[in-house]
BAVODREN-429244 format. One line per field, with one value per atom (N, C-alpha, C, CB): residue number from 1; residue in one letter; atom name; x, y, z. Coordinates in pm, 1 decimal. Each point is the difference from the previous one (the first is absolute). Glycine has a CB too. Layout:
BEGIN
k (NUM/...)
r (a/...)
a (CA/...)
x (X/...)
y (Y/...)
z (Z/...)
This chain:
BEGIN
k (1/1/1/1/2/2/2/2/3/3/3/3/4/4/4/4/5/5/5/5/6/6/6/6/7/7/7/7/8/8/8/8/9/9/9/9/10/10/10/10/11/11/11/11/12/12/12/12/13/13/13/13/14/14/14/14/15/15/15/15/16/16/16/16/17/17/17/17/18/18/18/18/19/19/19/19/20/20/20/20/21/21/21/21/22/22/22/22/23/23/23/23/24/24/24/24/25/25/25/25/26/26/26/26/27/27/27/27/28/28/28/28/29/29/29/29/30/30/30/30/31/31/31/31/32/32/32/32/33/33/33/33/34/34/34/34/35/35/35/35/36/36/36/36/37/37/37/37/38/38/38/38/39/39/39/39/40/40/40/40/41/41/41/41/42/42/42/42/43/43/43/43/44/44/44/44/45/45/45/45/46/46/46/46/47/47/47/47/48/48/48/48/49/49/49/49/50/50/50/50/51/51/51/51/52/52/52/52/53/53/53/53/54/54/54/54/55/55/55/55/56/56/56/56/57/57/57/57/58/58/58/58/59/59/59/59/60/60/60/60/61/61/61/61/62/62/62/62/63/63/63/63/64/64/64/64/65/65/65/65/66/66/66/66/67/67/67/67/68/68/68/68/69/69/69/69/70/70/70/70/71/71/71/71/72/72/72/72/73/73/73/73/74/74/74/74/75/75/75/75/76/76/76/76/77/77/77/77/78/78/78/78/79/79/79/79/80/80/80/80/81/81/81/81/82/82/82/82/83/83/83/83/84/84/84/84/85/85/85/85/86/86/86/86/87/87/87/87/88/88/88/88/89/89/89/89/90/90/90/90/91/91/91/91/92/92/92/92/93/93/93/93/94/94/94/94/95/95/95/95/96/96/96/96/97/97/97/97/98/98/98/98/99/99/99/99/100/100/100/100/101/101/101/101/102/102/102/102/103/103/103/103/104/104/104/104/105/105/105/105/106/106/106/106/107/107/107/107/108/108/108/108/109/109/109/109/110/110/110/110/111/111/111/111/112/112/112/112/113/113/113/113/114/114/114/114/115/115/115/115/116/116/116/116/117/117/117/117/118/118/118/118/119/119/119/119/120/120/120/120/121/121/121/121/122/122/122/122/123/123/123/123/124/124/124/124/125/125/125/125/126/126/126/126/127/127/127/127/128/128/128/128/129/129/129/129/130/130/130/130/131/131/131/131/132/132/132/132/133/133/133/133/134/134/134/134/135/135/135/135/136/136/136/136/137/137/137/137/138/138/138/138/139/139/139/139/140/140/140/140/141/141/141/141/142/142/142/142/143/143/143/143/144/144/144/144/145/145/145/145/146/146/146/146/147/147/147/147/148/148/148/148/149/149/149/149/150/150/150/150/151/151/151/151/152/152/152/152/153/153/153/153/154/154/154/154/155/155/155/155/156/156/156/156/157/157/157/157/158/158/158/158/159/159/159/159/160/160/160/160/161/161/161/161/162/162/162/162/163/163/163/163/164/164/164/164/165/165/165/165/166/166/166/166/167/167/167/167/168/168/168/168/169/169/169/169/170/170/170/170/171/171/171/171)
r (m/m/m/m/h/h/h/h/t/t/t/t/l/l/l/l/l/l/l/l/p/p/p/p/r/r/r/r/a/a/a/a/s/s/s/s/v/v/v/v/l/l/l/l/l/l/l/l/r/r/r/r/t/t/t/t/k/k/k/k/v/v/v/v/d/d/d/d/p/p/p/p/m/m/m/m/a/a/a/a/q/q/q/q/q/q/q/q/p/p/p/p/q/q/q/q/p/p/p/p/p/p/p/p/r/r/r/r/t/t/t/t/p/p/p/p/p/p/p/p/v/v/v/v/s/s/s/s/g/g/g/g/a/a/a/a/s/s/s/s/r/r/r/r/p/p/p/p/g/g/g/g/q/q/q/q/p/p/p/p/s/s/s/s/i/i/i/i/g/g/g/g/e/e/e/e/l/l/l/l/v/v/v/v/s/s/s/s/r/r/r/r/i/i/i/i/c/c/c/c/e/e/e/e/n/n/n/n/i/i/i/i/t/t/t/t/d/d/d/d/l/l/l/l/i/i/i/i/r/r/r/r/s/s/s/s/e/e/e/e/l/l/l/l/a/a/a/a/l/l/l/l/a/a/a/a/r/r/r/r/a/a/a/a/k/k/k/k/g/g/g/g/v/v/v/v/r/r/r/r/m/m/m/m/a/a/a/a/t/t/t/t/a/a/a/a/m/m/m/m/s/s/s/s/a/a/a/a/g/g/g/g/a/a/a/a/a/a/a/a/f/f/f/f/l/l/l/l/v/v/v/v/v/v/v/v/a/a/a/a/g/g/g/g/i/i/i/i/m/m/m/m/a/a/a/a/l/l/l/l/y/y/y/y/g/g/g/g/l/l/l/l/g/g/g/g/f/f/f/f/i/i/i/i/l/l/l/l/s/s/s/s/a/a/a/a/v/v/v/v/v/v/v/v/d/d/d/d/l/l/l/l/i/i/i/i/a/a/a/a/l/l/l/l/a/a/a/a/l/l/l/l/p/p/p/p/v/v/v/v/w/w/w/w/a/a/a/a/a/a/a/a/e/e/e/e/l/l/l/l/i/i/i/i/v/v/v/v/a/a/a/a/a/a/a/a/v/v/v/v/l/l/l/l/l/l/l/l/l/l/l/l/v/v/v/v/a/a/a/a/a/a/a/a/v/v/v/v/a/a/a/a/a/a/a/a/a/a/a/a/l/l/l/l/g/g/g/g/i/i/i/i/r/r/r/r/r/r/r/r/l/l/l/l/s/s/s/s/a/a/a/a/a/a/a/a/k/k/k/k/l/l/l/l/d/d/d/d/a/a/a/a/p/p/p/p/d/d/d/d/p/p/p/p/q/q/q/q/a/a/a/a/r/r/r/r/l/l/l/l/k/k/k/k/d/d/d/d/d/d/d/d/v/v/v/v/d/d/d/d/a/a/a/a/v/v/v/v/k/k/k/k/r/r/r/r/a/a/a/a/v/v/v/v/a/a/a/a/s/s/s/s/g/g/g/g/l/l/l/l/e/e/e/e/r/r/r/r/g/g/g/g/g/g/g/g/q/q/q/q/q/q/q/q)
a (N/CA/C/CB/N/CA/C/CB/N/CA/C/CB/N/CA/C/CB/N/CA/C/CB/N/CA/C/CB/N/CA/C/CB/N/CA/C/CB/N/CA/C/CB/N/CA/C/CB/N/CA/C/CB/N/CA/C/CB/N/CA/C/CB/N/CA/C/CB/N/CA/C/CB/N/CA/C/CB/N/CA/C/CB/N/CA/C/CB/N/CA/C/CB/N/CA/C/CB/N/CA/C/CB/N/CA/C/CB/N/CA/C/CB/N/CA/C/CB/N/CA/C/CB/N/CA/C/CB/N/CA/C/CB/N/CA/C/CB/N/CA/C/CB/N/CA/C/CB/N/CA/C/CB/N/CA/C/CB/N/CA/C/CB/N/CA/C/CB/N/CA/C/CB/N/CA/C/CB/N/CA/C/CB/N/CA/C/CB/N/CA/C/CB/N/CA/C/CB/N/CA/C/CB/N/CA/C/CB/N/CA/C/CB/N/CA/C/CB/N/CA/C/CB/N/CA/C/CB/N/CA/C/CB/N/CA/C/CB/N/CA/C/CB/N/CA/C/CB/N/CA/C/CB/N/CA/C/CB/N/CA/C/CB/N/CA/C/CB/N/CA/C/CB/N/CA/C/CB/N/CA/C/CB/N/CA/C/CB/N/CA/C/CB/N/CA/C/CB/N/CA/C/CB/N/CA/C/CB/N/CA/C/CB/N/CA/C/CB/N/CA/C/CB/N/CA/C/CB/N/CA/C/CB/N/CA/C/CB/N/CA/C/CB/N/CA/C/CB/N/CA/C/CB/N/CA/C/CB/N/CA/C/CB/N/CA/C/CB/N/CA/C/CB/N/CA/C/CB/N/CA/C/CB/N/CA/C/CB/N/CA/C/CB/N/CA/C/CB/N/CA/C/CB/N/CA/C/CB/N/CA/C/CB/N/CA/C/CB/N/CA/C/CB/N/CA/C/CB/N/CA/C/CB/N/CA/C/CB/N/CA/C/CB/N/CA/C/CB/N/CA/C/CB/N/CA/C/CB/N/CA/C/CB/N/CA/C/CB/N/CA/C/CB/N/CA/C/CB/N/CA/C/CB/N/CA/C/CB/N/CA/C/CB/N/CA/C/CB/N/CA/C/CB/N/CA/C/CB/N/CA/C/CB/N/CA/C/CB/N/CA/C/CB/N/CA/C/CB/N/CA/C/CB/N/CA/C/CB/N/CA/C/CB/N/CA/C/CB/N/CA/C/CB/N/CA/C/CB/N/CA/C/CB/N/CA/C/CB/N/CA/C/CB/N/CA/C/CB/N/CA/C/CB/N/CA/C/CB/N/CA/C/CB/N/CA/C/CB/N/CA/C/CB/N/CA/C/CB/N/CA/C/CB/N/CA/C/CB/N/CA/C/CB/N/CA/C/CB/N/CA/C/CB/N/CA/C/CB/N/CA/C/CB/N/CA/C/CB/N/CA/C/CB/N/CA/C/CB/N/CA/C/CB/N/CA/C/CB/N/CA/C/CB/N/CA/C/CB/N/CA/C/CB/N/CA/C/CB/N/CA/C/CB/N/CA/C/CB/N/CA/C/CB/N/CA/C/CB/N/CA/C/CB/N/CA/C/CB/N/CA/C/CB/N/CA/C/CB/N/CA/C/CB/N/CA/C/CB/N/CA/C/CB/N/CA/C/CB/N/CA/C/CB/N/CA/C/CB/N/CA/C/CB/N/CA/C/CB/N/CA/C/CB/N/CA/C/CB/N/CA/C/CB/N/CA/C/CB/N/CA/C/CB/N/CA/C/CB/N/CA/C/CB/N/CA/C/CB/N/CA/C/CB/N/CA/C/CB/N/CA/C/CB/N/CA/C/CB/N/CA/C/CB/N/CA/C/CB/N/CA/C/CB/N/CA/C/CB/N/CA/C/CB)
x (-4342.7/29.5/145.2/-227.0/283.1/140.3/85.7/-40.9/0.0/77.0/-10.3/-35.3/-68.5/-15.2/83.5/-227.3/257.1/74.4/139.7/-129.5/207.2/132.2/-10.2/90.7/-187.0/-13.2/-37.8/-66.5/-20.2/-41.6/116.0/-234.6/314.4/114.0/102.8/-38.7/54.9/92.3/-51.9/70.7/-197.2/-58.6/12.0/-157.4/145.9/9.8/142.6/-193.8/292.6/139.1/51.4/35.8/-90.5/46.3/-65.1/33.7/46.1/-51.9/-63.9/176.3/-295.5/-74.9/-21.0/-114.7/147.7/-20.0/-141.4/247.4/-334.3/-138.6/-11.9/-75.0/168.5/-7.0/39.3/50.6/35.0/46.2/-109.8/231.0/-328.7/-104.3/-117.1/68.6/-76.3/-109.6/32.5/-58.5/-37.6/26.3/21.6/-139.0/241.0/32.4/-64.2/218.5/-277.4/-56.0/114.6/-205.6/185.4/107.0/28.4/-66.8/195.6/40.3/-1.0/142.2/-221.7/-6.5/27.1/-165.9/226.8/24.7/-130.8/223.1/-225.5/-123.3/-37.7/53.2/-182.2/-51.2/-38.5/-82.3/109.6/-38.5/48.5/-199.0/324.7/60.7/-39.4/3.6/-90.8/-35.8/118.4/-246.1/268.4/114.8/-47.4/142.6/-53.4/-29.8/8.3/88.4/-156.2/6.9/144.4/-237.6/280.2/134.6/106.6/-69.9/35.7/98.2/-38.7/48.7/52.8/-31.3/-52.7/176.7/-253.6/-52.8/107.8/-233.4/205.4/95.8/25.9/-78.0/-24.5/16.9/92.6/-227.3/209.9/88.1/143.7/-192.0/208.5/135.0/66.1/-70.8/-4.5/54.9/34.9/-135.4/49.0/27.5/126.8/-245.5/262.1/121.1/124.7/-136.1/124.8/114.4/38.6/-71.5/-29.1/28.8/65.0/-193.7/143.3/60.4/143.9/-226.6/249.0/136.0/95.1/-95.5/48.6/84.8/30.1/-98.3/-3.0/20.7/99.5/-233.1/216.6/93.7/140.8/-186.6/197.2/131.6/67.2/-80.1/4.0/56.7/41.2/-142.7/57.9/35.8/125.6/-242.0/250.9/118.0/125.4/-144.7/133.1/116.0/43.2/-75.4/-21.9/33.9/65.7/-190.9/139.8/60.9/142.0/-227.5/247.5/134.2/94.0/-98.8/51.3/83.6/32.9/-103.8/6.0/23.6/103.9/-235.6/223.2/96.0/139.8/-184.1/191.6/131.0/57.5/-68.5/-16.3/46.5/53.4/-165.5/95.2/46.5/133.0/-237.9/247.6/124.9/113.8/-130.9/102.4/102.5/41.1/-91.7/-5.5/32.6/85.3/-213.7/183.6/79.9/142.8/-205.3/219.2/134.2/73.9/-81.7/10.4/64.9/39.2/-131.2/49.8/36.5/125.6/-241.6/254.9/122.4/119.8/-133.9/116.1/108.3/36.8/-76.3/-24.6/27.2/74.8/-206.0/171.6/70.1/147.7/-213.8/241.6/139.9/73.2/-65.7/-4.3/63.6/30.5/-120.5/32.6/25.6/122.3/-245.6/253.4/116.7/126.9/-144.2/137.1/116.6/40.5/-69.6/-27.9/30.7/67.4/-193.6/145.3/61.5/143.3/-226.3/247.1/135.7/92.9/-96.2/43.9/81.4/36.0/-110.6/19.1/27.9/110.9/-238.2/232.1/108.7/131.8/-166.2/160.3/121.6/59.5/-88.9/3.1/48.0/67.9/-184.3/128.6/62.3/140.3/-226.1/243.6/133.2/96.7/-105.5/55.5/86.9/43.2/-115.7/22.4/35.3/98.2/-224.5/208.9/95.4/139.2/-186.8/191.3/129.3/61.9/-78.0/-5.8/51.8/57.0/-168.8/99.4/50.1/134.9/-237.2/248.0/127.0/110.8/-128.1/93.3/99.9/50.5/-109.0/16.2/41.3/76.1/-199.9/164.5/66.2/146.8/-220.3/262.6/142.0/83.9/-64.0/0.8/74.1/-37.1/12.8/-133.0/-49.5/-46.0/-70.4/44.3/-56.9/-138.7/129.9/-174.0/-128.2/-114.8/93.2/-93.0/-109.2/-9.5/28.7/82.8/-1.6/-54.6/196.8/-159.1/-49.9/-151.4/220.8/-269.9/-144.5/-73.0/42.1/14.1/-62.0/-2.8/77.7/28.4/3.5/-109.1/249.7/-259.8/-102.2/-139.7/157.5/-180.2/-130.7/-34.0/31.9/67.9/-24.4/-38.1/162.5/-94.3/-33.7/-141.6/243.7/-279.5/-135.5/-105.6/93.2/-69.0/-95.2/-10.8/51.9/59.6/-2.7/-85.2/228.9/-210.8/-81.2/-147.4/196.0/-226.1/-138.6/-61.5/54.7/22.8/-51.2/-30.6/131.8/-43.7/-23.7/-124.2/248.2/-261.5/-116.9/-128.9/144.0/-140.1/-118.5/-37.8/62.6/36.4/-28.7/-62.8/191.3/-136.6/-58.3/-142.1/230.1/-253.1/-134.0/-100.7/104.1/-64.0/-90.0/-32.1/95.2/4.0/-21.9/-97.9/231.9/-215.8/-90.4/-141.8/193.6/-206.6/-133.6/-70.6/80.0/-8.0/-63.8/-38.9/132.5/-52.7/-37.1/-123.0/240.6/-252.0/-116.0/-126.7/150.7/-138.8/-117.7/-61.4/98.4/-14.7/-52.0/-88.1/202.6/-175.2/-75.5/-112.4/205.7/-231.4/-103.2/-138.1/145.4/-233.1/-134.8/-80.0/6.1/-88.0/-86.5/-144.2/173.2/-234.1/-133.7/-105.4/64.4/-49.6/-99.7/2.5/22.1/96.8/9.0/-54.4/199.8/-168.4/-49.9/-151.9/217.5/-271.2/-144.2/-66.8/30.7/30.3/-54.1/3.3/75.9/34.5/8.5/-108.5/247.2/-272.9/-103.6/-138.4/141.7/-169.2/-130.1/-16.9/3.3/102.5/-6.9/-24.4/153.5/-88.7/-18.9/-143.5/241.0/-298.9/-139.0/-93.5/56.0/-29.9/-84.0/5.4/38.6/82.3/12.3/-73.6/221.9/-212.1/-67.4/-151.1/192.2/-243.8/-144.5/-44.3/6.1/71.7/-36.2/1.5/94.2/6.6/4.4/-112.6/249.3/-287.3/-112.4/-130.7/122.2/-138.7/-121.7/-5.3/-2.5/119.1/3.0/-34.3/172.1/-119.6/-29.3/-146.9/235.8/-289.9/-141.0/-90.5/56.2/-16.8/-80.4/5.8/40.2/67.8/14.7/-83.4/229.1/-262.7/-74.1/-141.6/160.1)
y (-8188.9/95.4/-0.3/-25.9/-89.2/-12.6/93.2/-234.1/264.8/88.3/145.5/-160.5/198.1/137.7/33.9/-5.3/-93.1/27.1/55.6/-180.5/124.5/60.2/144.5/-226.0/253.7/137.7/92.2/-82.9/42.6/81.6/20.3/-84.8/-18.7/15.5/94.7/-230.1/227.0/93.2/141.7/-176.4/196.2/132.0/49.7/-51.4/-36.5/40.8/36.5/-146.3/82.3/28.5/129.0/-244.3/287.5/122.0/120.0/-123.3/226.3/123.5/82.0/-1.2/41.4/75.3/140.7/-209.7/307.6/140.0/37.5/57.1/-30.4/30.3/130.8/-125.5/219.7/128.4/-14.0/116.6/-213.6/-17.2/-55.5/-35.8/-35.3/-60.8/93.3/-218.1/327.3/92.9/88.3/-2.5/25.7/85.5/145.3/-153.7/216.1/139.1/90.2/-68.2/178.0/91.8/66.1/41.9/-13.4/63.5/140.5/-134.1/167.3/132.8/97.0/-101.1/202.8/102.5/134.7/-135.3/224.2/132.6/73.7/8.5/81.1/74.9/85.1/3.4/8.1/74.2/140.5/-213.2/309.8/140.8/60.1/-47.0/21.1/66.2/-59.8/203.5/-304.7/-61.0/-82.0/-6.0/5.0/-73.3/-111.8/205.2/-303.3/-108.8/53.0/-172.6/107.1/45.7/-6.9/-78.4/184.3/3.5/48.0/-182.5/207.6/49.1/140.5/-235.3/322.8/138.5/8.5/80.0/23.9/21.8/61.9/29.0/-19.3/58.4/146.0/-158.0/229.4/140.0/14.6/47.5/-137.6/3.9/-31.6/-67.2/-29.9/-35.8/116.7/-239.5/306.2/115.8/110.2/-57.8/78.3/101.1/-33.8/46.6/-173.9/-41.7/19.2/-166.0/133.9/17.2/147.4/-201.7/288.7/144.0/47.7/31.9/-79.2/37.7/-49.6/-6.7/-116.8/-55.2/78.3/-226.2/263.5/78.1/136.5/-119.8/182.4/129.7/-12.7/69.4/-173.2/-21.5/-25.5/-92.0/15.8/-29.2/128.0/-229.1/313.8/125.6/89.8/-16.6/25.9/81.8/-53.4/57.7/-188.7/-59.5/26.4/-177.1/165.8/26.1/146.2/-181.5/272.9/141.6/26.9/59.9/-122.9/17.8/-55.9/-12.7/-101.4/-58.1/90.6/-229.7/282.3/90.7/125.9/-88.2/140.6/118.5/-30.0/78.8/-194.1/-36.6/-17.8/-111.4/46.9/-15.9/135.3/-225.9/317.0/133.8/76.2/2.5/-12.8/68.1/-58.6/46.9/-179.9/-65.1/38.2/-191.4/196.7/37.6/145.8/-168.8/257.2/141.5/18.6/65.3/-140.5/8.7/-45.0/-40.2/-72.6/-49.9/96.3/-235.7/292.8/92.2/130.0/-100.5/146.2/123.7/-20.4/68.7/-185.7/-28.8/-6.9/-126.1/63.1/-6.5/137.7/-227.2/310.8/136.1/80.7/-9.5/-9.6/71.7/-39.8/11.2/-139.7/-44.5/57.2/-210.6/220.4/58.6/148.2/-166.2/237.8/141.9/14.1/51.8/-134.6/3.7/-32.2/-67.6/-33.0/-36.5/114.7/-241.1/309.4/113.7/113.5/-62.6/90.5/107.4/-36.8/63.9/-187.9/-43.6/3.8/-146.2/106.9/4.4/143.8/-210.3/302.9/141.0/53.0/31.3/-65.6/39.3/-65.2/26.4/-153.1/-68.7/65.8/-212.2/252.2/68.1/131.9/-106.7/176.7/125.2/-23.5/89.3/-195.3/-29.8/-41.6/-68.8/-7.2/-39.0/123.7/-223.7/314.9/122.2/85.2/-4.0/6.4/72.7/-62.0/63.1/-195.6/-67.7/29.4/-181.4/188.5/32.3/141.8/-155.7/248.9/137.7/0.0/90.9/-163.0/-6.2/-61.2/-20.2/-79.4/-63.6/97.2/-222.5/294.7/97.2/115.5/-61.6/95.0/110.9/-30.5/60.7/-183.8/-32.4/57.4/-209.7/222.4/51.2/143.5/-231.0/274.3/134.2/68.2/-74.5/204.6/66.6/-57.5/211.2/-200.6/-55.6/59.1/-33.3/164.3/62.1/-57.3/208.8/-239.8/-58.2/-142.5/143.6/-217.9/-136.8/0.1/-70.7/163.6/8.6/41.1/57.9/31.2/39.6/-115.9/234.6/-311.8/-115.2/-100.7/32.1/-65.2/-96.0/56.3/-89.7/217.2/61.8/-1.6/145.8/-118.4/-1.4/-140.0/189.4/-291.4/-138.3/-34.0/-66.9/105.7/-26.2/70.4/-25.9/150.5/73.3/-61.5/208.2/-257.7/-66.8/-127.2/93.1/-173.3/-121.6/36.7/-118.6/224.3/43.8/46.1/66.8/4.6/48.0/-116.5/211.7/-311.3/-117.3/-75.7/-18.5/-0.7/-70.2/77.0/-98.1/230.9/81.7/-10.3/157.1/-154.8/-11.0/-135.1/154.9/-261.2/-132.9/-8.7/-100.4/158.6/-1.3/75.4/-16.9/133.2/79.3/-75.7/212.7/-277.4/-76.4/-114.7/59.7/-130.5/-111.5/49.2/-128.1/240.3/53.7/44.9/71.6/-8.0/43.6/-120.0/212.9/-319.7/-121.2/-65.0/-35.0/41.5/-58.7/79.4/-86.6/218.4/82.1/-37.2/185.3/-226.0/-37.4/-123.8/99.5/-183.9/-124.0/13.2/-126.3/246.6/20.8/-26.7/171.0/-234.2/-26.3/129.4/-228.7/233.4/115.5/-48.9/118.2/-111.1/-56.7/68.2/-60.5/189.7/68.9/-52.5/204.2/-224.8/-51.4/-142.1/146.1/-228.5/-137.6/-2.0/-78.9/167.6/7.0/43.1/53.4/42.3/45.0/-114.1/235.7/-312.8/-115.2/-102.6/37.4/-61.2/-95.2/47.5/-69.9/198.6/55.0/-11.7/159.9/-129.4/-12.4/-144.8/197.1/-292.2/-141.4/-43.2/-44.0/89.9/-33.9/61.5/-13.3/138.1/64.4/-76.6/222.2/-263.6/-76.7/-133.2/108.8/-175.6/-128.8/16.8/-81.5/186.2/24.9/33.1/81.8/1.3/37.3/-121.8/229.2/-315.4/-118.1/-96.2/25.0/-32.1/-84.5/52.2/-62.0/194.8/58.2/-22.9/173.1/-162.1/-23.0/-144.6/180.2/-273.6/-141.8/-29.5/-60.2/122.6/-21.2/56.1/7.0/103.9/61.0/-79.1/220.7/-295.8/-77.1/-126.5/91.4/-139.1/-127.1/22.8/-90.4)
z (680.5/102.4/35.9/83.6/-104.4/32.2/-82.3/62.7/-180.6/-86.5/41.7/-184.0/254.6/42.1/122.6/-95.0/175.4/122.2/-24.7/105.3/-195.4/-19.6/-47.2/-53.3/-28.2/-46.4/114.9/-226.6/310.4/113.2/95.8/-23.2/44.2/89.8/-58.9/88.0/-219.1/-64.4/15.8/-165.5/150.8/15.1/142.9/-185.4/281.7/139.0/38.6/51.2/-115.0/34.0/-63.6/21.1/-128.6/-66.5/65.1/-216.8/230.4/58.0/-110.6/182.2/-157.7/-98.5/54.3/-87.5/5.1/37.2/-40.1/-28.0/125.1/-36.7/-76.1/199.9/-178.8/-69.9/-146.4/214.7/-244.3/-137.4/-88.2/83.9/-25.0/-80.6/-24.9/90.9/-16.5/-21.4/-119.9/246.5/-331.8/-116.1/44.7/-146.2/88.5/30.8/-104.8/109.9/-65.8/-99.6/-76.9/144.8/-271.9/-78.3/53.3/-203.8/205.5/48.3/-117.1/184.2/-170.9/-104.2/64.7/-137.6/63.7/57.1/22.0/-113.2/210.5/25.2/-120.3/244.3/-264.6/-113.9/44.7/-108.3/23.0/16.6/132.0/-140.6/173.7/114.7/133.8/-135.1/138.1/126.8/48.6/-62.0/189.5/52.3/90.1/-14.0/31.0/91.2/141.9/-162.9/252.7/139.0/50.7/39.5/25.1/56.6/-96.2/144.9/-270.5/-96.6/-43.4/-79.4/57.1/-38.0/-142.8/157.5/-181.4/-134.6/-88.7/93.0/-219.7/-94.7/34.7/-179.9/217.4/39.6/119.7/-88.0/186.6/117.0/-39.1/146.1/-236.6/-45.1/-72.1/-20.1/-67.1/-71.4/99.1/-205.0/303.3/102.0/77.7/18.4/17.7/71.8/-85.9/129.3/-257.1/-90.6/-7.3/-134.6/121.0/-4.9/129.4/-155.6/268.9/128.5/9.5/107.3/-152.6/5.5/-89.5/48.4/-166.1/-90.8/61.4/-199.9/258.7/65.1/114.9/-63.3/145.2/111.0/-51.5/138.7/-246.8/-57.5/-49.4/-66.2/-1.7/-50.9/115.8/-206.8/309.1/116.4/68.3/32.0/-20.8/63.5/-81.7/100.3/-232.3/-86.0/10.7/-157.5/162.8/15.4/134.9/-150.3/254.8/132.6/1.8/107.1/-172.5/-7.1/-78.1/13.6/-125.9/-79.5/79.8/-212.1/285.9/81.9/108.2/-44.3/109.3/105.1/-57.9/129.2/-246.4/-64.2/-39.3/-84.5/37.3/-37.0/119.7/-184.6/297.2/121.7/45.0/68.4/-71.1/40.9/-94.2/97.3/-227.6/-97.1/18.9/-162.3/186.5/20.3/124.9/-114.1/218.5/122.5/-26.9/139.1/-209.1/-30.7/-92.3/28.0/-125.0/-93.0/69.3/-187.8/282.4/69.5/84.1/4.6/56.7/75.9/-94.5/173.6/-289.3/-98.7/-51.7/-64.6/40.8/-48.0/105.4/-143.1/269.5/106.9/3.2/133.8/-149.2/-3.3/-120.9/118.8/-233.2/-118.6/21.1/-144.3/211.1/28.7/89.7/-22.9/125.8/89.5/-78.4/196.3/-284.3/-80.5/-92.2/9.8/-69.0/-87.0/74.8/-140.3/259.8/80.4/36.9/91.7/-50.3/35.7/-121.7/181.3/-298.1/-122.2/-35.3/-82.4/104.0/-28.0/90.7/-73.0/201.1/90.8/-42.1/188.0/-226.4/-44.6/-123.2/94.1/-187.6/-120.2/36.5/-134.5/231.9/45.8/53.6/54.2/24.4/53.3/-110.7/216.3/-315.3/-112.3/-77.6/-16.5/-8.9/-72.3/80.6/-112.8/242.5/84.5/-9.4/155.8/-160.9/-13.6/-136.1/155.3/-261.0/-133.6/0.4/-108.5/172.5/10.4/72.1/3.2/106.7/74.1/-85.1/214.4/-295.7/-85.8/-106.0/39.3/-103.2/-102.2/65.9/-144.2/268.3/71.0/29.4/101.8/-114.2/18.1/-113.8/122.2/-242.1/-114.9/-32.5/-88.3/122.4/-32.3/128.3/-232.4/224.6/117.5/31.3/-54.4/176.9/44.1/-80.2/229.9/-254.5/-75.1/-140.4/133.8/-199.0/-134.7/4.8/-66.6/167.9/14.8/19.7/98.7/-18.9/22.1/-127.1/239.4/-318.5/-127.1/-98.7/37.2/-43.0/-92.1/38.2/-36.0/162.8/44.6/-25.5/176.3/-149.8/-24.6/-148.5/201.3/-288.0/-144.7/-47.6/-28.4/79.1/-38.3/46.0/14.8/106.2/49.7/-84.7/230.5/-268.2/-84.2/-138.8/127.3/-180.6/-130.5/6.3/-52.6/156.8/17.1/16.0/106.9/-32.0/18.6/-131.7/234.9/-318.4/-129.0/-93.4/27.3/-31.5/-85.6/47.8/-47.8/179.4/53.6/-29.8/181.6/-170.8/-29.7/-146.9/184.3/-274.1/-143.5/-32.5/-50.0/108.6/-23.4/55.7/8.0/108.2/58.5/-84.1/222.5/-273.4/-85.5/-127.8/93.9/-151.9/-123.5/24.6/-79.2/189.8/30.6/27.3/93.4/-23.5/28.2/-126.7/224.2/-315.0/-124.9/-84.6/4.9/-2.0/-73.7/62.6/-65.5/197.2/67.4/-28.5/179.1/-198.3/-29.8/-134.1/134.8/-230.3/-131.2/8.6/-106.2/204.1/14.8/102.8/-63.0/110.5/102.3/-59.5/116.9/-40.0/-51.3/-12.1/103.5/-206.6/-21.7/9.0/-148.0/266.2/16.1/-85.9/229.6/-254.7/-82.2/-142.8/143.8/-197.9/-136.6/-7.4/-42.5/142.0/0.5/14.8/98.6/-15.5/17.1/-129.9/243.4/-312.8/-127.9/-101.5/48.6/-50.3/-89.8/32.1/-22.4/151.0/39.3/-42.4/193.2/-174.9/-40.3/-151.1/195.7/-271.3/-145.5/-41.5/-22.7/90.5/-32.7/27.3/52.8/56.8/31.5/-103.3/245.3/-285.0/-101.5/-131.4/109.4/-149.4/-125.0/10.5/-44.7/160.1/17.5/-5.3/138.0/-74.8/-2.8/-141.8/238.3/-307.6/-137.0/-91.4/37.8/-24.1/-86.9/35.8/-24.5/152.0/39.4/-55.5/206.3/-208.0/-56.7/-150.1/180.9/-247.5/-144.6/-32.0/-25.6/101.6/-24.0/26.6/61.5/42.8/31.6/-108.0/241.7/-302.6/-105.4/-129.4/104.4/-127.0/-123.5/2.7/-26.1/143.7/8.4/-23.1/155.0)
C-alpha cells in the first residue's frame, strides 16, 4: 500500500481538466443542406452573398455618380475661367492690333495701315481654315461605319454557323 500513496498524491496535486478526458464526437459537415443550430444554411449564405454583391455594386455606382458630379462641377468652374480668359485675350489682341496700326501709320496713311493689318489677319484666317478643312477631311476617312461593321459581324456569324453545320454533317 505504501507504493500507492505517492502515486495518489501525485494525482491529487495535478490539475485534471474533466472536459479534456471526455470523448468528443467527430465534427462532420452537415449533410444535404442541413445546418447546425445557430448557423445559416447554404441557401441563406448564397442569398447573403448575392445581397452583398448587389449592395457593393450599388455603392460603387453611387460613388462613381458622386465623383462624376464633383468632377463636372470642378470642370464647369474651370471652363468658366477659360471662357473669361479667352474673352480677355480677344480684347488684348484687339489692342495689340490697334497699336500695330498706329505704328504703321507713322510711316503710311492710317487707311493704308489698317488695310495692311486687315490683310495679314485675313491671310492668317485663310491658312487656319485650310488646315482645319484638311484635318476634318482626314478625320472623316477614319470615321467608324457601324453598318459595315454590323454587316461584317453578320457575315462572320453566318460563316461560323455554316461551318458548324458542315462539321456536324461530316460526323
